[in-house]
DRENPA-3360 file (N, C-alpha, C; in nm, 2 decimals, always signed):
BEGIN
1 = ILVLTMLY = -2.41/+5.84/-2.92/-2.34/+5.71/-2.92/-2.26/+5.70/-2.79 ~ -2.20/+5.80/-2.75/-2.12/+5.80/-2.62/-2.21/+5.77/-2.50 ~ -2.33/+5.84/-2.50/-2.42/+5.82/-2.39/-2.47/+5.68/-2.39 ~ -2.51/+5.62/-2.50/-2.56/+5.48/-2.50/-2.45/+5.38/-2.46 ~ -2.32/+5.41/-2.51/-2.21/+5.32/-2.47/-2.19/+5.33/-2.32 ~ -2.20/+5.45/-2.26/-2.17/+5.46/-2.12/-2.29/+5.40/-2.04 ~ -2.41/+5.41/-2.09/-2.52/+5.34/-2.02/-2.51/+5.19/-2.02 ~ -2.46/+5.14/-2.14/-2.44/+4.99/-2.14/-2.33/+4.95/-2.05;
9 = AGYMLGRS = -2.22/+5.03/-2.04/-2.11/+5.00/-1.95/-2.16/+5.00/-1.81 ~ -2.25/+5.10/-1.78/-2.30/+5.11/-1.64/-2.39/+4.99/-1.61 ~ -2.46/+4.94/-1.71/-2.55/+4.82/-1.68/-2.46/+4.70/-1.65 ~ -2.35/+4.68/-1.73/-2.26/+4.57/-1.71/-2.19/+4.58/-1.58 ~ -2.15/+4.70/-1.53/-2.09/+4.72/-1.40/-2.19/+4.69/-1.29 ~ -2.32/+4.72/-1.31/-2.42/+4.69/-1.21/-2.43/+4.54/-1.20 ~ -2.42/+4.46/-1.30/-2.43/+4.32/-1.30/-2.30/+4.26/-1.22 ~ -2.19/+4.33/-1.25/-2.07/+4.28/-1.18/-2.08/+4.30/-1.03;
17 = IYFKREGA = -2.14/+4.41/-0.99/-2.16/+4.43/-0.85/-2.25/+4.33/-0.79 ~ -2.36/+4.30/-0.87/-2.46/+4.21/-0.82/-2.40/+4.07/-0.80 ~ -2.31/+4.03/-0.89/-2.25/+3.90/-0.88/-2.12/+3.90/-0.80 ~ -2.09/+4.01/-0.73/-1.98/+4.03/-0.64/-1.85/+3.99/-0.70 ~ -1.83/+4.05/-0.82/-1.70/+4.03/-0.89/-1.59/+4.12/-0.82 ~ -1.47/+4.07/-0.81/-1.36/+4.14/-0.74/-1.33/+4.27/-0.81 ~ -1.33/+4.38/-0.73/-1.29/+4.51/-0.79/-1.41/+4.58/-0.86 ~ -1.53/+4.52/-0.86/-1.64/+4.58/-0.94/-1.68/+4.72/-0.88;
25 = KSFTFGFL = -1.68/+4.73/-0.75/-1.72/+4.85/-0.68/-1.62/+4.97/-0.71 ~ -1.49/+4.94/-0.70/-1.39/+5.04/-0.72/-1.40/+5.09/-0.87 ~ -1.41/+4.99/-0.96/-1.41/+5.03/-1.10/-1.54/+5.11/-1.13 ~ -1.65/+5.07/-1.07/-1.78/+5.15/-1.09/-1.77/+5.29/-1.04 ~ -1.70/+5.31/-0.92/-1.68/+5.44/-0.87/-1.61/+5.53/-0.97 ~ -1.50/+5.48/-1.02/-1.42/+5.56/-1.12/-1.50/+5.58/-1.25 ~ -1.58/+5.48/-1.29/-1.66/+5.50/-1.41/-1.76/+5.61/-1.39 ~ -1.83/+5.61/-1.27/-1.93/+5.72/-1.24/-1.87/+5.85/-1.25;
33 = IIFIALTN = -1.75/+5.87/-1.20/-1.68/+6.00/-1.20/-1.66/+6.05/-1.34 ~ -1.60/+5.96/-1.42/-1.58/+6.00/-1.56/-1.71/+6.02/-1.64 ~ -1.81/+5.94/-1.60/-1.94/+5.95/-1.67/-2.00/+6.09/-1.64 ~ -1.99/+6.13/-1.51/-2.05/+6.26/-1.47/-1.97/+6.37/-1.54 ~ -1.84/+6.35/-1.54/-1.75/+6.46/-1.60/-1.78/+6.47/-1.75 ~ -1.80/+6.36/-1.83/-1.82/+6.37/-1.97/-1.96/+6.43/-1.99 ~ -2.06/+6.38/-1.91/-2.20/+6.44/-1.93/-2.20/+6.59/-1.91 ~ -2.12/+6.63/-1.80/-2.11/+6.78/-1.78/-2.05/+6.85/-1.90;
41 = DMLYANQI = -1.94/+6.79/-1.96/-1.87/+6.86/-2.07/-1.97/+6.87/-2.19 ~ -2.05/+6.76/-2.22/-2.14/+6.76/-2.33/-2.25/+6.87/-2.31 ~ -2.30/+6.88/-2.19/-2.40/+6.98/-2.16/-2.34/+7.12/-2.17 ~ -2.21/+7.13/-2.12/-2.15/+7.26/-2.13/-2.11/+7.30/-2.27 ~ -2.07/+7.20/-2.36/-2.04/+7.23/-2.49/-2.16/+7.28/-2.57 ~ -2.28/+7.23/-2.53/-2.40/+7.27/-2.60/-2.47/+7.39/-2.53 ~ -2.39/+7.45/-2.44/-2.44/+7.57/-2.37/-2.57/+7.55/-2.30 ~ -2.59/+7.42/-2.24/-2.71/+7.40/-2.16/-2.68/+7.44/-2.02;
49 = IFTGYFAP = -2.56/+7.41/-1.97/-2.51/+7.45/-1.84/-2.38/+7.53/-1.86 ~ -2.34/+7.60/-1.76/-2.22/+7.68/-1.77/-2.13/+7.66/-1.65 ~ -2.09/+7.53/-1.64/-2.00/+7.49/-1.53/-1.85/+7.49/-1.57 ~ -1.82/+7.45/-1.69/-1.68/+7.44/-1.74/-1.65/+7.29/-1.77 ~ -1.53/+7.27/-1.82/-1.49/+7.13/-1.86/-1.42/+7.06/-1.74 ~ -1.47/+6.94/-1.72/-1.42/+6.86/-1.60/-1.37/+6.72/-1.65 ~ -1.37/+6.70/-1.78/-1.32/+6.57/-1.83/-1.18/+6.53/-1.79 ~ -1.08/+6.62/-1.80/-0.94/+6.59/-1.75/-0.94/+6.54/-1.60;
57 = LGLFLFIF = -1.02/+6.62/-1.52/-1.03/+6.58/-1.38/-1.09/+6.45/-1.36 ~ -1.20/+6.42/-1.43/-1.27/+6.29/-1.43/-1.18/+6.18/-1.47 ~ -1.10/+6.20/-1.58/-1.01/+6.10/-1.63/-0.90/+6.07/-1.53 ~ -0.85/+6.17/-1.46/-0.75/+6.16/-1.36/-0.80/+6.07/-1.24 ~ -0.93/+6.10/-1.20/-0.98/+6.03/-1.09/-1.01/+5.88/-1.13 ~ -1.05/+5.87/-1.26/-1.08/+5.73/-1.31/-0.95/+5.65/-1.31 ~ -0.84/+5.71/-1.36/-0.71/+5.64/-1.36/-0.66/+5.61/-1.21 ~ -0.69/+5.71/-1.12/-0.65/+5.68/-0.98/-0.73/+5.57/-0.92;
65 = SQAFLLSI = -0.86/+5.56/-0.96/-0.94/+5.44/-0.91/-0.89/+5.31/-0.96 ~ -0.84/+5.31/-1.09/-0.79/+5.19/-1.15/-0.66/+5.15/-1.08 ~ -0.58/+5.25/-1.05/-0.45/+5.22/-0.98/-0.48/+5.16/-0.84 ~ -0.58/+5.22/-0.78/-0.62/+5.16/-0.65/-0.67/+5.02/-0.66 ~ -0.74/+4.99/-0.77/-0.79/+4.86/-0.79/-0.68/+4.76/-0.82 ~ -0.58/+4.80/-0.90/-0.46/+4.72/-0.93/-0.38/+4.69/-0.80 ~ -0.37/+4.79/-0.71/-0.30/+4.77/-0.59/-0.37/+4.67/-0.50 ~ -0.50/+4.67/-0.50/-0.58/+4.57/-0.42/-0.56/+4.43/-0.47;
73 = RSSNAYHQ = -0.56/+4.42/-0.61/-0.54/+4.29/-0.67/-0.40/+4.24/-0.64 ~ -0.30/+4.33/-0.65/-0.17/+4.28/-0.63/-0.15/+4.24/-0.48 ~ -0.21/+4.31/-0.39/-0.20/+4.27/-0.25/-0.27/+4.14/-0.23 ~ -0.39/+4.12/-0.29/-0.46/+3.99/-0.27/-0.37/+3.87/-0.33 ~ -0.31/+3.90/-0.45/-0.23/+3.80/-0.51/-0.11/+3.77/-0.42 ~ -0.05/+3.87/-0.36/+0.06/+3.84/-0.27/+0.02/+3.76/-0.15 ~ -0.10/+3.79/-0.09/-0.14/+3.71/+0.02/-0.17/+3.57/-0.02 ~ -0.23/+3.55/-0.14/-0.26/+3.41/-0.19/-0.13/+3.34/-0.21;
81 = VEELTENL = -0.03/+3.40/-0.26/+0.10/+3.34/-0.28/+0.16/+3.29/-0.15 ~ +0.15/+3.38/-0.05/+0.20/+3.35/+0.09/+0.12/+3.23/+0.14 ~ -0.01/+3.23/+0.13/-0.09/+3.12/+0.18/-0.06/+2.99/+0.11 ~ -0.04/+2.99/-0.02/+0.00/+2.87/-0.10/+0.13/+2.82/-0.06 ~ +0.23/+2.92/-0.03/+0.36/+2.88/+0.01/+0.36/+2.81/+0.15 ~ +0.28/+2.87/+0.24/+0.27/+2.81/+0.37/+0.20/+2.67/+0.37 ~ +0.10/+2.66/+0.28/+0.03/+2.53/+0.27/+0.12/+2.43/+0.21 ~ +0.20/+2.47/+0.11/+0.30/+2.38/+0.05/+0.40/+2.33/+0.15;
89 = ERKVHVRT = +0.46/+2.43/+0.23/+0.55/+2.39/+0.33/+0.49/+2.30/+0.43 ~ +0.37/+2.32/+0.47/+0.30/+2.24/+0.56/+0.28/+2.09/+0.51 ~ +0.24/+2.09/+0.38/+0.22/+1.96/+0.32/+0.35/+1.88/+0.30 ~ +0.46/+1.96/+0.27/+0.59/+1.90/+0.25/+0.64/+1.84/+0.39 ~ +0.61/+1.92/+0.49/+0.65/+1.87/+0.63/+0.57/+1.75/+0.67 ~ +0.44/+1.75/+0.64/+0.36/+1.63/+0.68/+0.40/+1.51/+0.60 ~ +0.42/+1.53/+0.47/+0.46/+1.42/+0.38/+0.60/+1.37/+0.42 ~ +0.69/+1.45/+0.46/+0.82/+1.41/+0.51/+0.81/+1.32/+0.63;
97 = NELLHSKH = +0.72/+1.37/+0.72/+0.70/+1.29/+0.85/+0.64/+1.15/+0.81 ~ +0.55/+1.15/+0.72/+0.48/+1.03/+0.68/+0.58/+0.93/+0.62 ~ +0.67/+0.99/+0.53/+0.77/+0.91/+0.47/+0.87/+0.85/+0.57 ~ +0.91/+0.94/+0.67/+1.00/+0.89/+0.77/+0.94/+0.78/+0.86 ~ +0.81/+0.80/+0.89/+0.74/+0.70/+0.97/+0.72/+0.57/+0.89 ~ +0.69/+0.58/+0.76/+0.68/+0.47/+0.67/+0.81/+0.39/+0.66 ~ +0.92/+0.47/+0.65/+1.06/+0.41/+0.64/+1.09/+0.33/+0.77 ~ +1.05/+0.39/+0.89/+1.08/+0.32/+1.01/+0.99/+0.20/+1.02;
105 = SAEEARQK = +0.87/+0.21/+0.98/+0.78/+0.10/+0.98/+0.83/-0.02/+0.89 ~ +0.88/+0.02/+0.77/+0.93/-0.08/+0.68/+1.05/-0.14/+0.74 ~ +1.14/-0.06/+0.81/+1.26/-0.12/+0.87/+1.22/-0.21/+0.98 ~ +1.12/-0.18/+1.06/+1.08/-0.27/+1.17/+1.02/-0.39/+1.11 ~ +0.94/-0.38/+1.01/+0.88/-0.50/+0.94/+0.99/-0.59/+0.89 ~ +1.09/-0.53/+0.83/+1.20/-0.61/+0.77/+1.28/-0.68/+0.88 ~ +1.30/-0.61/+0.99/+1.37/-0.68/+1.11/+1.29/-0.79/+1.16 ~ +1.15/-0.77/+1.18/+1.07/-0.88/+1.23/+1.07/-0.99/+1.13;
113 = SEKLLATI = +1.06/-0.96/+1.00/+1.06/-1.07/+0.90/+1.19/-1.15/+0.91 ~ +1.30/-1.08/+0.92/+1.43/-1.15/+0.93/+1.44/-1.23/+1.05 ~ +1.39/-1.18/+1.17/+1.39/-1.26/+1.29/+1.30/-1.38/+1.28 ~ +1.18/-1.36/+1.22/+1.09/-1.48/+1.20/+1.15/-1.58/+1.11 ~ +1.22/-1.53/+1.00/+1.28/-1.62/+0.91/+1.39/-1.70/+0.97 ~ +1.47/-1.63/+1.06/+1.58/-1.70/+1.13/+1.52/-1.81/+1.22 ~ +1.41/-1.78/+1.29/+1.35/-1.87/+1.38/+1.30/-2.00/+1.30 ~ +1.23/-1.97/+1.19/+1.18/-2.08/+1.10/+1.30/-2.17/+1.05;
121 = QKDLLVAR = +1.41/-2.10/+1.01/+1.52/-2.18/+0.96/+1.58/-2.26/+1.07 ~ +1.59/-2.21/+1.19/+1.64/-2.28/+1.31/+1.55/-2.40/+1.34 ~ +1.42/-2.38/+1.34/+1.33/-2.49/+1.36/+1.34/-2.60/+1.26 ~ +1.35/-2.56/+1.13/+1.37/-2.65/+1.02/+1.50/-2.73/+1.04 ~ +1.60/-2.67/+1.08/+1.73/-2.74/+1.10/+1.72/-2.84/+1.21 ~ +1.65/-2.81/+1.32/+1.62/-2.90/+1.43/+1.54/-3.02/+1.37 ~ +1.43/-2.99/+1.30/+1.35/-3.10/+1.24/+1.43/-3.18/+1.15 ~ +1.52/-3.12/+1.07/+1.61/-3.20/+0.98/+1.70/-3.29/+1.05;
129 = NIQRAILP = +1.76/-3.24/+1.16/+1.85/-3.33/+1.24/+1.77/-3.45/+1.30 ~ +1.65/-3.42/+1.35/+1.57/-3.53/+1.41/+1.54/-3.63/+1.31 ~ +1.49/-3.59/+1.19/+1.46/-3.68/+1.08/+1.57/-3.76/+1.04 ~ +1.69/-3.70/+1.02/+1.81/-3.77/+0.98/+1.85/-3.87/+1.09 ~ +1.83/-3.84/+1.22/+1.87/-3.93/+1.32/+1.78/-4.05/+1.33 ~ +1.65/-4.04/+1.29/+1.56/-4.15/+1.29/+1.59/-4.24/+1.17 ~ +1.62/-4.19/+1.06/+1.64/-4.27/+0.94/+1.77/-4.35/+0.94 ~ +1.77/-4.48/+0.92/+1.90/-4.56/+0.92/+1.97/-4.53/+0.79;
137 = LNFSHPNL = +2.09/-4.49/+0.80/+2.17/-4.46/+0.68/+2.24/-4.59/+0.63 ~ +2.27/-4.68/+0.72/+2.34/-4.80/+0.68/+2.27/-4.92/+0.75 ~ +2.28/-5.04/+0.68/+2.22/-5.16/+0.74/+2.32/-5.27/+0.70 ~ +2.37/-5.34/+0.79/+2.46/-5.45/+0.76/+2.40/-5.59/+0.80 ~ +2.42/-5.68/+0.72/+2.38/-5.82/+0.74/+2.48/-5.91/+0.67 ~ +2.49/-6.03/+0.72/+2.59/-6.12/+0.65/+2.57/-6.14/+0.50 ~ +2.44/-6.14/+0.46/+2.42/-6.16/+0.32/+2.36/-6.03/+0.25 ~ +2.36/-5.92/+0.32/+2.30/-5.80/+0.26/+2.36/-5.67/+0.32;
145 = NVYAKYLP = +2.40/-5.58/+0.24/+2.45/-5.45/+0.28/+2.36/-5.34/+0.22 ~ +2.31/-5.25/+0.30/+2.23/-5.14/+0.25/+2.29/-5.01/+0.28 ~ +2.30/-4.92/+0.18/+2.36/-4.79/+0.20/+2.25/-4.69/+0.15 ~ +2.21/-4.60/+0.23/+2.11/-4.50/+0.19/+2.16/-4.36/+0.19 ~ +2.11/-4.28/+0.10/+2.14/-4.14/+0.09/+2.01/-4.06/+0.08 ~ +1.98/-3.98/+0.17/+1.85/-3.91/+0.18/+1.87/-3.76/+0.13 ~ +1.81/-3.73/+0.02/+1.82/-3.59/-0.04/+1.68/-3.53/-0.06 ~ +1.62/-3.48/+0.04/+1.49/-3.41/+0.03/+1.51/-3.28/-0.05;
153 = ISEVGGDI = +1.39/-3.23/-0.11/+1.40/-3.11/-0.18/+1.42/-2.99/-0.09 ~ +1.36/-2.99/+0.03/+1.38/-2.88/+0.13/+1.45/-2.94/+0.25 ~ +1.45/-2.87/+0.36/+1.53/-2.92/+0.48/+1.47/-3.05/+0.52 ~ +1.34/-3.07/+0.52/+1.28/-3.20/+0.56/+1.20/-3.24/+0.44 ~ +1.18/-3.38/+0.44/+1.10/-3.43/+0.32/+0.99/-3.52/+0.37 ~ +0.91/-3.56/+0.27/+0.79/-3.64/+0.30/+0.81/-3.78/+0.27 ~ +0.94/-3.83/+0.25/+0.97/-3.97/+0.23/+1.04/-4.02/+0.35 ~ +1.01/-4.14/+0.39/+1.07/-4.20/+0.51/+1.08/-4.35/+0.49;
161 = YHIEEIRP = +1.18/-4.42/+0.55/+1.20/-4.56/+0.54/+1.25/-4.62/+0.67 ~ +1.25/-4.75/+0.67/+1.30/-4.82/+0.79/+1.34/-4.96/+0.75 ~ +1.46/-5.01/+0.79/+1.51/-5.14/+0.75/+1.54/-5.21/+0.88 ~ +1.50/-5.34/+0.89/+1.52/-5.41/+1.01/+1.51/-5.56/+0.98 ~ +1.59/-5.64/+1.05/+1.58/-5.78/+1.04/+1.47/-5.83/+1.15 ~ +1.36/-5.88/+1.10/+1.25/-5.92/+1.19/+1.27/-6.06/+1.25 ~ +1.34/-6.14/+1.18/+1.38/-6.28/+1.23/+1.50/-6.32/+1.14 ~ +1.56/-6.43/+1.18/+1.68/-6.47/+1.11/+1.66/-6.48/+0.96;
169 = NYVRVFIA = +1.74/-6.41/+0.88/+1.74/-6.41/+0.74/+1.62/-6.35/+0.68 ~ +1.54/-6.28/+0.76/+1.42/-6.21/+0.70/+1.44/-6.06/+0.73 ~ +1.45/-5.98/+0.63/+1.47/-5.83/+0.64/+1.35/-5.76/+0.59 ~ +1.29/-5.67/+0.67/+1.18/-5.60/+0.62/+1.22/-5.46/+0.59 ~ +1.18/-5.41/+0.47/+1.21/-5.27/+0.42/+1.08/-5.20/+0.42 ~ +1.06/-5.10/+0.50/+0.94/-5.02/+0.51/+0.96/-4.88/+0.45 ~ +0.88/-4.85/+0.35/+0.90/-4.72/+0.28/+0.76/-4.65/+0.28 ~ +0.76/-4.52/+0.32/+0.64/-4.44/+0.31/+0.67/-4.31/+0.24;
177 = DATGHGMQ = +0.57/-4.26/+0.17/+0.58/-4.14/+0.09/+0.45/-4.06/+0.10 ~ +0.46/-3.93/+0.16/+0.35/-3.85/+0.17/+0.34/-3.75/+0.06 ~ +0.22/-3.71/+0.02/+0.21/-3.61/-0.09/+0.26/-3.48/-0.05 ~ +0.33/-3.41/-0.13/+0.38/-3.28/-0.10/+0.53/-3.28/-0.05 ~ +0.57/-3.16/+0.00/+0.71/-3.15/+0.04/+0.71/-3.07/+0.17 ~ +0.82/-3.06/+0.24/+0.84/-2.98/+0.35/+0.79/-3.03/+0.48 ~ +0.76/-2.94/+0.57/+0.73/-2.98/+0.71/+0.60/-3.06/+0.72 ~ +0.49/-3.02/+0.64/+0.37/-3.09/+0.65/+0.38/-3.24/+0.61;
185 = AALITMCI = +0.45/-3.26/+0.49/+0.47/-3.40/+0.45/+0.56/-3.48/+0.55 ~ +0.66/-3.41/+0.61/+0.74/-3.47/+0.70/+0.67/-3.52/+0.83 ~ +0.58/-3.43/+0.88/+0.50/-3.47/+0.99/+0.41/-3.59/+0.97 ~ +0.35/-3.59/+0.85/+0.26/-3.70/+0.82/+0.34/-3.84/+0.81 ~ +0.46/-3.84/+0.75/+0.53/-3.96/+0.74/+0.59/-4.00/+0.88 ~ +0.62/-3.90/+0.97/+0.66/-3.93/+1.10/+0.55/-4.00/+1.18 ~ +0.42/-3.95/+1.16/+0.31/-4.02/+1.22/+0.30/-4.16/+1.17 ~ +0.32/-4.18/+1.04/+0.31/-4.32/+0.99/+0.42/-4.41/+1.05;
193 = LADYQHIK = +0.54/-4.35/+1.06/+0.65/-4.43/+1.11/+0.62/-4.46/+1.26 ~ +0.56/-4.37/+1.33/+0.53/-4.40/+1.47/+0.43/-4.51/+1.48 ~ +0.33/-4.52/+1.39/+0.23/-4.63/+1.39/+0.30/-4.76/+1.36 ~ +0.40/-4.75/+1.26/+0.47/-4.87/+1.23/+0.55/-4.92/+1.34 ~ +0.61/-4.83/+1.42/+0.70/-4.87/+1.53/+0.62/-4.95/+1.63 ~ +0.49/-4.92/+1.65/+0.41/-4.99/+1.75/+0.37/-5.13/+1.71 ~ +0.37/-5.16/+1.58/+0.33/-5.30/+1.54/+0.44/-5.37/+1.46 ~ +0.56/-5.32/+1.46/+0.66/-5.38/+1.38/+0.70/-5.52/+1.43;
201 = DAQLSPSE = +0.69/-5.54/+1.56/+0.73/-5.67/+1.61/+0.62/-5.77/+1.60 ~ +0.50/-5.73/+1.56/+0.39/-5.83/+1.55/+0.41/-5.92/+1.43 ~ +0.37/-6.04/+1.44/+0.39/-6.14/+1.34/+0.28/-6.12/+1.24 ~ +0.29/-6.02/+1.15/+0.19/-5.99/+1.05/+0.25/-5.99/+0.91 ~ +0.16/-6.03/+0.82/+0.21/-6.02/+0.68/+0.21/-5.88/+0.63 ~ +0.28/-5.85/+0.52/+0.29/-5.71/+0.48/+0.15/-5.65/+0.45 ~ +0.06/-5.72/+0.40/-0.08/-5.67/+0.37/-0.15/-5.64/+0.50 ~ -0.14/-5.73/+0.60/-0.21/-5.71/+0.73/-0.15/-5.59/+0.80;
209 = MLFQINNN = -0.01/-5.58/+0.79/+0.05/-5.46/+0.86/+0.01/-5.33/+0.79 ~ +0.01/-5.32/+0.66/-0.03/-5.20/+0.59/-0.18/-5.17/+0.62 ~ -0.26/-5.27/+0.63/-0.40/-5.25/+0.66/-0.42/-5.19/+0.80 ~ -0.35/-5.24/+0.89/-0.36/-5.19/+1.03/-0.30/-5.05/+1.04 ~ -0.19/-5.02/+0.98/-0.13/-4.89/+0.98/-0.23/-4.79/+0.92 ~ -0.29/-4.83/+0.81/-0.39/-4.74/+0.74/-0.51/-4.71/+0.83 ~ -0.56/-4.81/+0.90/-0.67/-4.79/+0.99/-0.64/-4.70/+1.11 ~ -0.52/-4.73/+1.17/-0.48/-4.65/+1.28/-0.46/-4.50/+1.24;
217 = FCNQYGFL = -0.40/-4.48/+1.13/-0.37/-4.34/+1.08/-0.50/-4.27/+1.05 ~ -0.59/-4.34/+0.99/-0.72/-4.27/+0.95/-0.80/-4.24/+1.08 ~ -0.79/-4.32/+1.18/-0.87/-4.30/+1.30/-0.81/-4.19/+1.38 ~ -0.67/-4.18/+1.39/-0.61/-4.08/+1.47/-0.58/-3.95/+1.40 ~ -0.55/-3.95/+1.27/-0.51/-3.83/+1.20/-0.60/-3.81/+1.07 ~ -0.72/-3.85/+1.08/-0.81/-3.83/+0.96/-0.83/-3.69/+0.93 ~ -0.82/-3.60/+1.03/-0.85/-3.46/+1.01/-0.75/-3.40/+0.91 ~ -0.63/-3.46/+0.90/-0.53/-3.41/+0.80/-0.58/-3.41/+0.66;
225 = ATY = -0.68/-3.49/+0.63/-0.73/-3.50/+0.49/-0.79/-3.37/+0.45 ~ -0.83/-3.29/+0.55/-0.90/-3.16/+0.51/-0.80/-3.05/+0.48 ~ -0.67/-3.07/+0.50/-0.57/-2.97/+0.47/-0.50/-3.00/+0.34;
% end
């Protein structure tokens, strides 16, 4: 039974060496020593050979080989821990640099956004002042007083008006409203007002004036319909 067990163990160790398992050669070397020692003791006990008992010596060498194997594994484990630690430190360093760079980039982006926002707000304020200067807030006439209060949703709006006495006792009120709000709607109504200013002194009926303004606007600014 012992011989069969050791032969099976030898076969398994041979497979371990073939598949290059860690420590297989060292373990096999110790196993061969104790296998030879036990074989010698069995033959000596049966008076086939007369060499003596070597099992204690074989066991000692086997234990020594296992200690050597454990030391190799401990050394490899220590080196692996060192490599993992170095890799971890390297990754932490790289990640820290990436975070710092990302933080700086985010700060630069925030500063650029704030600068751009300040520029836009400044431009909107200028546009607001121009629009308010064009719109008449008061209109006085012996028989008519007009008071206007302009309250757009944003800085500039898409509503515009003009009040003017075109001839004695005839007052024209011109009102235009563009779809939407903000700068786009304000620019459209300013274009309409500019067309109106060109023909306001012409002796035209309201329908004729609106017809001409519509034609002029479509011919000059028809591309705005695509936006």
